[in-house]
C-alpha positions as CSV (number, residue, x, y, z in Angstrom):
1,M,-10.0,-46.4,16.0
2,K,-7.0,-48.7,16.2
3,V,-7.2,-52.4,17.0
4,I,-4.7,-55.1,17.4
5,V,-5.8,-58.2,15.4
6,L,-4.4,-61.6,16.2
7,A,-3.6,-62.9,12.7
8,S,-2.7,-66.4,11.9
9,G,-2.8,-66.4,8.1
10,G,-5.9,-68.5,8.2
11,L,-9.3,-67.6,6.7
12,D,-10.9,-66.7,9.9
13,S,-8.4,-64.1,11.0
14,S,-8.1,-62.8,7.5
15,I,-11.9,-62.2,7.2
16,L,-11.8,-60.7,10.7
17,C,-9.3,-58.1,9.5
18,L,-11.4,-57.4,6.4
19,L,-14.6,-56.9,8.5
20,L,-13.0,-54.6,11.0
21,Q,-11.3,-52.7,8.2
22,N,-14.8,-52.2,6.6
23,R,-16.1,-50.9,9.9
24,G,-13.5,-48.2,9.9
25,Y,-10.9,-49.7,12.2
26,D,-7.2,-49.0,11.7
27,I,-5.8,-52.6,11.7
28,K,-2.5,-53.5,13.4
29,S,-2.0,-57.2,13.0
30,L,0.0,-59.4,15.3
31,F,1.4,-62.9,14.3
32,I,2.5,-65.2,17.1
33,N,5.0,-68.0,16.5
34,Y,4.1,-70.3,19.4
35,G,6.0,-73.2,18.1
36,Q,3.4,-74.5,15.7
37,L,4.4,-76.9,12.9
38,A,2.7,-74.6,10.3
39,C,4.4,-71.4,11.4
40,A,6.3,-70.8,8.2
41,R,3.3,-71.2,5.9
42,E,1.0,-69.3,8.3
43,W,3.5,-66.4,8.4
44,E,3.7,-66.3,4.6
45,A,-0.1,-66.4,4.3
46,C,-0.5,-63.7,7.0
47,Q,1.8,-61.4,5.1
48,N,-0.1,-62.1,1.8
49,A,-3.4,-61.3,3.5
50,A,-2.0,-58.0,4.9
51,R,-0.8,-57.0,1.5
52,Y,-4.1,-57.8,-0.1
53,L,-6.0,-55.7,2.4
54,S,-3.4,-52.9,2.2
55,I,-2.6,-53.0,5.9
56,D,0.8,-52.8,7.6
57,S,3.0,-55.9,7.7
58,P,2.1,-57.9,10.7
59,L,4.2,-57.7,13.9
60,Y,6.0,-61.1,14.4
61,V,6.3,-62.3,18.0
62,D,8.5,-65.3,18.7
63,L,7.2,-67.4,21.5
64,S,8.3,-70.7,19.9
65,D,9.6,-72.2,23.1
66,F,6.0,-72.4,24.4
67,G,5.1,-75.1,21.9
68,T,8.5,-76.8,22.3
69,Q,7.8,-77.3,26.0
70,I,4.0,-77.8,25.9
71,K,3.3,-80.2,23.1
72,S,0.2,-80.9,21.1
73,G,-0.7,-82.0,17.6
74,L,-0.2,-78.4,16.6
75,T,3.4,-78.3,17.8
76,S,4.9,-81.8,17.6
77,T,5.0,-84.6,15.1
78,E,5.1,-87.0,18.0
79,I,1.4,-86.3,18.7
80,D,-1.4,-87.0,16.2
81,V,-2.4,-83.8,14.3
82,A,-6.0,-84.7,15.1
83,D,-5.2,-83.8,18.7
84,P,-4.7,-80.1,18.6
85,Y,-5.4,-79.0,22.2
86,L,-2.7,-76.7,23.4
87,P,-3.5,-75.4,26.9
88,N,-4.0,-71.7,27.3
89,R,-3.1,-70.9,23.7
90,N,-5.8,-68.3,23.2
91,L,-5.2,-66.8,26.6
92,L,-1.5,-66.5,25.7
93,F,-2.5,-64.8,22.4
94,L,-4.7,-62.3,24.2
95,L,-2.1,-61.6,26.9
96,V,0.5,-60.7,24.2
97,A,-1.9,-58.8,22.1
98,S,-3.3,-56.7,25.0
99,S,0.2,-56.0,26.3
100,Y,1.3,-54.8,22.9
101,A,-2.0,-52.8,22.6
102,I,-1.5,-51.0,25.9
103,S,2.2,-50.2,25.1
104,T,1.0,-48.5,22.0
105,N,-2.0,-46.7,23.5
106,I,-4.6,-49.0,21.9
107,S,-7.5,-50.3,23.9
108,H,-9.0,-52.9,21.5
109,V,-7.8,-56.3,20.5
110,A,-9.6,-58.8,18.3
111,I,-9.4,-62.6,17.9
112,G,-11.2,-64.7,15.2
113,L,-13.1,-67.2,17.4
114,L,-16.1,-69.0,15.8
115,S,-19.3,-70.5,17.2
116,S,-18.2,-74.0,16.5
117,H,-15.8,-74.1,19.5
118,V,-14.1,-77.3,20.5
119,F,-12.1,-76.2,23.5
120,P,-12.9,-74.1,26.6
121,D,-10.8,-71.2,25.5
122,Q,-13.0,-70.6,22.4
123,T,-16.2,-69.6,24.1
124,R,-18.0,-66.4,25.0
125,E,-17.6,-67.2,28.6
126,F,-13.8,-67.5,28.1
127,I,-13.7,-64.1,26.4
128,K,-15.7,-62.4,29.1
129,S,-13.4,-63.9,31.9
130,A,-10.2,-63.1,29.9
131,E,-11.3,-59.5,29.3
132,L,-11.9,-59.1,33.0
133,A,-8.6,-60.6,33.9
134,L,-6.7,-58.4,31.4
135,R,-8.4,-55.3,32.7
136,T,-7.6,-56.2,36.2
137,S,-4.0,-57.0,35.4
138,L,-3.4,-53.9,33.3
139,G,-5.4,-51.5,35.4
140,V,-7.1,-50.0,32.3
141,N,-9.9,-50.9,30.0
142,I,-9.1,-53.4,27.3
143,N,-11.8,-54.5,24.9
144,V,-11.7,-58.0,23.3
145,L,-13.6,-58.0,20.0
146,V,-14.9,-61.3,18.7
147,P,-17.1,-60.3,15.7
148,L,-17.1,-63.9,14.3
149,I,-18.2,-65.6,17.5
150,G,-21.7,-66.2,16.2
151,L,-20.5,-67.6,12.9
152,N,-19.3,-71.1,11.8
153,K,-16.8,-71.9,9.1
154,Y,-19.4,-72.1,6.4
155,D,-20.5,-68.5,7.2
156,V,-16.8,-67.3,7.0
157,V,-16.4,-69.0,3.6
158,R,-19.6,-67.3,2.4
159,L,-18.2,-63.9,3.6
160,A,-15.0,-64.6,1.7
161,Q,-17.0,-65.2,-1.4
162,H,-19.2,-62.2,-0.8
163,Y,-16.1,-59.9,-0.5
164,N,-14.2,-61.7,-3.3
165,F,-11.4,-62.5,-0.8
166,P,-8.9,-65.0,-2.3
167,I,-9.2,-68.0,0.0
168,H,-6.0,-69.4,-1.6
169,F,-4.0,-66.6,0.1
170,T,-4.8,-68.3,3.4
171,Y,-3.3,-71.4,5.1
172,S,-5.0,-73.4,7.8
173,C,-3.7,-77.0,7.9
174,H,-2.1,-77.8,11.2
175,T,0.7,-80.0,9.6
176,G,2.5,-77.2,7.8
177,N,2.7,-79.3,4.7
178,E,2.2,-77.8,1.3
179,T,-0.8,-80.1,0.6
180,P,-3.5,-80.0,3.3
181,C,-3.6,-83.2,5.4
182,G,-7.4,-83.6,5.4
183,R,-7.2,-85.0,8.9
184,C,-6.8,-82.0,11.3
185,I,-9.7,-80.1,12.6
186,S,-9.0,-77.1,10.5
187,C,-8.9,-79.1,7.3
188,L,-12.1,-81.0,8.2
189,E,-14.0,-77.8,9.0
190,M,-12.9,-76.2,5.7
191,E,-13.7,-79.3,3.6
192,S,-17.2,-79.5,5.3
193,A,-17.9,-75.8,4.7
194,L,-16.9,-76.0,1.0
195,D,-18.9,-79.2,0.6
196,V,-22.0,-77.5,2.0
197,L,-21.4,-74.5,-0.2
198,E,-21.1,-76.6,-3.3
199,R,-24.4,-78.4,-2.5
200,S,-26.3,-75.3,-1.7
């Protein structure tokens, strides 16, 4: 069965691809440039993960004007990187992924949301509502898969270790800098997970 996976080049979406691949899914990954500061490094990491997993090169979708007009710490240096809220980002991702899926006769899309949600578009309730809206809009069944939704970052790091997935292939810092900032949510979550792992 084919599935469109929203891939960012980060550890979560990379492990998402790996798990779905292990379950027998034919992975078609989709990378979205929504104007994020880290786009170039994320795209490079996304391609590295695809090569490592022996899946097709990700489809690149350019929606960079979204982040140019709707600013957050993810898309503008004028806003503190510690403030990453970008309204409707995940809904935008699912809209694009489901549109591409239906146009290629695929009925499943997947997104790497974790249990440690911070924003309203990262919850089970959001996924349920988004799936209903997409099915209504498209007039056909579209299934949104969230196999990581019961896990936290520590769990994902453990999975990466279990499968010997090279974490250094991924990129997660919101700044887009070569050296992780250590201040953004993504950096803090990763540092905390690695610290717990080291002490366990």
